[in-house]
C-alpha positions as CSV (number, residue, x, y, z in Angstrom):
1,M,172.5,92.0,104.7
2,S,173.8,88.9,103.0
3,N,174.4,87.2,106.3
4,A,170.6,87.5,107.1
5,R,169.7,85.9,103.8
6,F,172.0,82.9,104.4
7,A,170.8,82.5,108.0
8,G,167.5,80.9,106.7
9,W,169.3,78.2,104.7
10,P,169.7,75.8,107.6
11,I,165.9,76.0,108.3
12,V,165.1,75.5,104.6
13,A,167.5,72.5,104.5
14,L,166.0,71.0,107.6
15,C,162.4,71.4,106.3
16,A,163.4,69.8,103.0
17,A,165.0,66.9,104.8
18,V,161.9,66.4,106.9
19,M,159.6,66.5,103.9
20,A,161.8,64.1,102.1
21,A,161.5,61.6,105.0
22,L,157.7,61.9,105.2
23,P,157.0,59.3,102.5
24,W,159.2,56.8,104.4
25,A,157.5,57.6,107.7
26,A,154.1,57.0,106.1
27,L,155.2,53.4,105.3
28,A,156.2,52.7,108.8
29,G,154.0,50.4,111.0
30,P,151.7,47.5,110.1
31,R,149.9,47.5,106.7
32,L,147.0,45.1,106.1
33,V,146.6,43.8,102.6
34,C,143.8,41.5,101.5
35,E,144.8,39.5,98.4
36,K,141.2,39.6,97.1
37,D,138.8,41.6,99.2
38,V,135.6,40.8,97.2
39,F,134.4,37.3,96.3
40,D,131.4,36.5,94.2
41,F,129.6,33.3,95.3
42,G,127.6,33.2,92.1
43,E,124.1,31.9,92.0
44,R,123.2,29.6,94.8
45,S,120.1,28.0,96.2
46,S,118.4,29.5,99.3
47,V,119.2,26.5,101.5
48,E,123.0,26.5,101.0
49,T,125.8,27.7,103.3
50,V,128.6,29.2,101.2
51,Q,132.2,29.5,102.4
52,H,135.2,31.4,101.2
53,T,138.7,31.9,102.8
54,F,140.3,35.3,102.4
55,R,144.1,35.6,102.7
56,L,145.3,38.6,104.8
57,E,148.9,39.8,104.8
58,N,150.9,42.3,106.9
59,R,153.1,44.1,104.4
60,G,154.3,46.6,107.0
61,D,157.3,46.7,109.2
62,A,155.6,46.2,112.6
63,D,153.3,43.6,114.1
64,L,149.7,43.8,113.0
65,R,147.2,43.0,115.7
66,I,143.6,42.2,114.8
67,E,141.5,42.7,117.9
68,R,138.0,42.1,116.6
69,I,136.1,40.7,113.6
70,R,132.4,41.3,113.3
71,A,130.1,39.2,111.1
72,C,126.5,39.9,110.5
73,C,123.5,38.8,108.4
74,G,123.9,35.1,109.1
75,A,127.6,35.1,108.5
76,T,130.3,33.7,110.7
77,A,134.0,34.5,110.5
78,A,137.1,32.7,111.9
79,L,140.6,34.1,111.8
80,S,143.7,31.7,111.8
81,A,145.9,34.3,113.7
82,T,145.3,37.6,115.5
83,V,148.9,38.8,115.4
84,L,150.7,39.0,112.0
85,A,154.4,39.7,112.1
86,P,155.9,41.7,109.2
87,G,155.6,39.6,106.1
88,G,153.2,37.2,107.9
89,S,149.7,36.2,106.8
90,A,146.5,34.7,108.1
91,E,143.4,33.2,106.7
92,L,139.9,34.6,107.3
93,E,137.3,31.9,106.8
94,V,133.8,33.3,106.1
95,N,130.6,31.1,106.2
96,F,127.3,32.6,105.1
97,S,124.0,30.8,105.4
98,L,121.6,31.7,102.7
99,R,118.7,30.1,104.5
100,G,116.0,32.9,104.7
101,E,118.2,35.4,102.9
102,L,117.0,35.0,99.4
């Protein structure tokens, strides 16, 4: 009877080891971080074009590939790099024409 009770210990130990490794597995791969993801342009006239550059970083442990950026509503966006190595960064320049928007 006692042998049957101990037979489950290797399975419990294996499950505990897998669960302990899950937080590390969740950190694997690329991880996009934007230094400041919101920017307030303040009050502007309706004929201006405003610009801001966002800094993007890959804080993961694998290459981060940015395949597409979509801009709308009179905005344009340009990315300085489409592949960010671990620890690498890129700049995302956004221009927004206020003409006809206010």
